[in-house]
PAVO-83749 format. One record per atom (N, C-alpha, C): x, y, z; residue in three letters. Coordinates in nm, 4 decimals. Atoms other than C-alpha are relative to their C-alpha. Example, Ala and Ser with C-alpha at 12.3 -4.5 7.8 and 13.67 -1.06 7.14 Angstrom:
BEGIN
u=0.0890&v=-0.1190&w=0.0000&residu=ALA
u=1.2300&v=-0.4500&w=0.7800&residu=ALA
u=0.0900&v=0.1200&w=0.0000&residu=ALA
u=-0.0820&v=-0.1190&w=-0.0060&residu=SER
u=1.3670&v=-0.1060&w=0.7140&residu=SER
u=-0.0770&v=0.1090&w=0.0730&residu=SER
//
This chain:
BEGIN
u=0.0837&v=-0.1158&w=0.0000&residu=UNK
u=0.0000&v=0.0000&w=0.0000&residu=UNK
u=0.0894&v=0.1237&w=0.0000&residu=UNK
u=-0.0729&v=-0.1266&w=0.0034&residu=UNK
u=0.1217&v=0.3508&w=-0.0785&residu=UNK
u=-0.0907&v=0.1116&w=0.0514&residu=UNK
u=0.0721&v=-0.1174&w=-0.0475&residu=UNK
u=0.0216&v=0.6776&w=0.0815&residu=UNK
u=0.0572&v=0.1228&w=-0.0678&residu=UNK
u=-0.0482&v=-0.1196&w=0.0666&residu=UNK
u=0.0403&v=1.0125&w=-0.0879&residu=UNK
u=-0.1052&v=0.1080&w=-0.0090&residu=UNK
u=0.0863&v=-0.1165&w=0.0198&residu=UNK
u=-0.1199&v=1.3363&w=-0.1963&residu=UNK
u=-0.0230&v=0.0175&w=-0.1489&residu=UNK
u=0.0346&v=-0.0365&w=0.1373&residu=UNK
u=-0.3018&v=1.4166&w=-0.5183&residu=UNK
u=-0.0753&v=0.1318&w=0.0057&residu=UNK
u=0.0668&v=-0.1300&w=0.0042&residu=UNK
u=-0.4072&v=1.7709&w=-0.6024&residu=UNK
u=-0.0131&v=0.0464&w=-0.1436&residu=UNK
u=0.0150&v=-0.0647&w=0.1301&residu=UNK
u=-0.5419&v=1.9544&w=-0.9035&residu=UNK
u=0.0224&v=0.1508&w=0.0132&residu=UNK
u=-0.0340&v=-0.1402&w=-0.0245&residu=UNK
u=-0.4374&v=2.2867&w=-0.7480&residu=UNK
u=-0.1144&v=0.0942&w=-0.0361&residu=UNK
u=0.1184&v=-0.0819&w=0.0259&residu=UNK
u=-0.7861&v=2.4295&w=-0.7578&residu=UNK
u=0.0199&v=0.1447&w=0.0441&residu=UNK
u=0.0007&v=-0.1414&w=-0.0366&residu=UNK
u=-0.8306&v=2.8032&w=-0.7495&residu=UNK
u=-0.1238&v=0.0219&w=0.0862&residu=UNK
u=0.1125&v=-0.0211&w=-0.0902&residu=UNK
u=-1.0444&v=2.8652&w=-0.4451&residu=UNK
u=0.0172&v=0.1311&w=0.0743&residu=UNK
u=0.0004&v=-0.1256&w=-0.0740&residu=UNK
u=-1.1359&v=3.1898&w=-0.2800&residu=UNK
u=-0.0052&v=-0.0306&w=0.1488&residu=UNK
u=0.0010&v=0.0152&w=-0.1449&residu=UNK
u=-1.0619&v=3.2152&w=0.0914&residu=UNK
u=-0.1367&v=0.0447&w=0.0511&residu=UNK
u=0.1351&v=-0.0363&w=-0.0424&residu=UNK
u=-1.4076&v=3.2089&w=0.2530&residu=UNK
u=-0.0044&v=0.1081&w=0.1079&residu=UNK
u=0.0006&v=-0.1015&w=-0.1050&residu=UNK
u=-1.3023&v=3.4383&w=0.5378&residu=UNK
u=0.0420&v=0.1374&w=-0.0497&residu=UNK
u=-0.0485&v=-0.1295&w=0.0492&residu=UNK
u=-1.1256&v=3.7088&w=0.3356&residu=UNK
u=-0.0562&v=0.0368&w=-0.1364&residu=UNK
u=0.0479&v=-0.0253&w=0.1353&residu=UNK
u=-1.2779&v=3.6707&w=-0.0107&residu=UNK
u=0.1122&v=0.0150&w=-0.1014&residu=UNK
u=-0.1164&v=-0.0175&w=0.0869&residu=UNK
u=-0.9265&v=3.6787&w=-0.1564&residu=UNK
u=0.0312&v=-0.1291&w=-0.0748&residu=UNK
u=-0.0414&v=0.1131&w=0.0822&residu=UNK
u=-0.8213&v=3.4485&w=-0.4415&residu=UNK
u=0.1514&v=0.0069&w=-0.0185&residu=UNK
u=-0.1457&v=-0.0035&w=0.0141&residu=UNK
u=-0.4520&v=3.3490&w=-0.4465&residu=UNK
u=0.0429&v=0.0179&w=-0.1456&residu=UNK
u=-0.0558&v=-0.0165&w=0.1341&residu=UNK
u=-0.2383&v=3.4463&w=-0.7433&residu=UNK
u=0.0557&v=-0.1337&w=-0.0477&residu=UNK
u=-0.0591&v=0.1224&w=0.0550&residu=UNK
u=-0.0943&v=3.1830&w=-0.9741&residu=UNK
u=0.1335&v=-0.0294&w=0.0675&residu=UNK
u=-0.1302&v=0.0187&w=-0.0656&residu=UNK
u=0.2498&v=3.2378&w=-0.8198&residu=UNK
u=-0.0174&v=-0.0539&w=0.1416&residu=UNK
u=0.0254&v=0.0484&w=-0.1358&residu=UNK
u=0.1080&v=3.1853&w=-0.4705&residu=UNK
u=-0.0443&v=-0.1462&w=-0.0013&residu=UNK
u=0.0458&v=0.1390&w=0.0109&residu=UNK
u=-0.0626&v=2.8622&w=-0.5817&residu=UNK
u=0.1165&v=-0.0931&w=-0.0306&residu=UNK
u=-0.1170&v=0.0828&w=0.0329&residu=UNK
u=0.2595&v=2.7285&w=-0.7353&residu=UNK
u=0.0891&v=-0.0155&w=0.1229&residu=UNK
u=-0.0830&v=0.0052&w=-0.1209&residu=UNK
u=0.4544&v=2.8173&w=-0.4204&residu=UNK
u=-0.0619&v=-0.0940&w=0.1039&residu=UNK
u=0.0682&v=0.0878&w=-0.0954&residu=UNK
u=0.1929&v=2.6417&w=-0.2057&residu=UNK
u=0.0143&v=-0.1468&w=-0.0401&residu=UNK
u=-0.0149&v=0.1380&w=0.0474&residu=UNK
u=0.2106&v=2.3277&w=-0.4229&residu=UNK
u=0.1409&v=-0.0521&w=0.0274&residu=UNK
u=-0.1384&v=0.0406&w=-0.0268&residu=UNK
u=0.5902&v=2.3187&w=-0.3903&residu=UNK
u=0.0183&v=-0.0257&w=0.1493&residu=UNK
u=-0.0089&v=0.0175&w=-0.1451&residu=UNK
u=0.5608&v=2.3610&w=-0.0132&residu=UNK
u=-0.0626&v=-0.1322&w=0.0429&residu=UNK
u=0.0680&v=0.1256&w=-0.0326&residu=UNK
u=0.3134&v=2.0722&w=0.0075&residu=UNK
u=0.0824&v=-0.1198&w=-0.0480&residu=UNK
u=-0.0811&v=0.1099&w=0.0538&residu=UNK
u=0.5315&v=1.8514&w=-0.2148&residu=UNK
u=0.1235&v=-0.0251&w=0.0863&residu=UNK
u=-0.1183&v=0.0152&w=-0.0852&residu=UNK
u=0.8384&v=1.9174&w=-0.0012&residu=UNK
u=-0.0368&v=-0.0617&w=0.1344&residu=UNK
u=0.0445&v=0.0568&w=-0.1274&residu=UNK
u=0.6444&v=1.8390&w=0.3168&residu=UNK
u=-0.0351&v=-0.1477&w=-0.0165&residu=UNK
u=0.0332&v=0.1402&w=0.0266&residu=UNK
u=0.5135&v=1.5163&w=0.1609&residu=UNK
u=0.1268&v=-0.0852&w=-0.0034&residu=UNK
u=-0.1270&v=0.0729&w=0.0038&residu=UNK
u=0.8702&v=1.4094&w=0.0896&residu=UNK
u=0.0625&v=-0.0083&w=0.1386&residu=UNK
u=-0.0594&v=-0.0050&w=-0.1338&residu=UNK
u=0.9867&v=1.5174&w=0.4349&residu=UNK
u=-0.0618&v=-0.1037&w=0.0936&residu=UNK
u=0.0667&v=0.0936&w=-0.0909&residu=UNK
u=0.7270&v=1.3021&w=0.6114&residu=UNK
u=-0.0025&v=-0.1428&w=-0.0534&residu=UNK
u=-0.0159&v=0.1349&w=0.0510&residu=UNK
u=0.7985&v=1.0033&w=0.3883&residu=UNK
u=-0.1161&v=-0.0556&w=-0.0804&residu=UNK
u=0.1081&v=0.0502&w=0.0843&residu=UNK
u=0.4881&v=0.9822&w=0.1707&residu=UNK
u=0.0577&v=-0.0602&w=-0.1273&residu=UNK
u=-0.0468&v=0.0701&w=0.1194&residu=UNK
u=0.5216&v=0.7569&w=-0.1320&residu=UNK
u=-0.0245&v=0.0777&w=-0.1285&residu=UNK
u=0.0436&v=-0.0636&w=0.1241&residu=UNK
u=0.3485&v=0.9790&w=-0.3860&residu=UNK
u=-0.0409&v=0.1444&w=0.0252&residu=UNK
u=0.0594&v=-0.1330&w=0.0103&residu=UNK
u=0.2879&v=1.3431&w=-0.4628&residu=UNK
u=-0.0322&v=0.0177&w=-0.1470&residu=UNK
u=0.0419&v=-0.0108&w=0.1397&residu=UNK
u=0.0874&v=1.3909&w=-0.7807&residu=UNK
u=-0.0876&v=0.1227&w=-0.0177&residu=UNK
u=0.0853&v=-0.1133&w=0.0318&residu=UNK
u=-0.0722&v=1.6885&w=-0.9452&residu=UNK
u=-0.0597&v=-0.0218&w=-0.1379&residu=UNK
u=0.0689&v=0.0138&w=0.1275&residu=UNK
u=-0.3234&v=1.6924&w=-1.2239&residu=UNK
u=-0.0265&v=0.1361&w=-0.0603&residu=UNK
u=0.0374&v=-0.1255&w=0.0635&residu=UNK
u=-0.4502&v=1.9522&w=-1.4608&residu=UNK
u=-0.1426&v=-0.0122&w=-0.0495&residu=UNK
u=0.1365&v=0.0002&w=0.0528&residu=UNK
u=-0.7928&v=2.0522&w=-1.5732&residu=UNK
u=-0.0265&v=0.1265&w=-0.0759&residu=UNK
//
């Protein structure tokens, strides 16, 4: 069995502030998540597109 993270990096507005992250902020967040996944030893980090 493998454990991991899959994301399509959806653009979602923050429900408390109404602010939508920029593309650069979304990419930075995805890299941060991927690095954390590796750090904690997950088997997979995958991203899709739509």
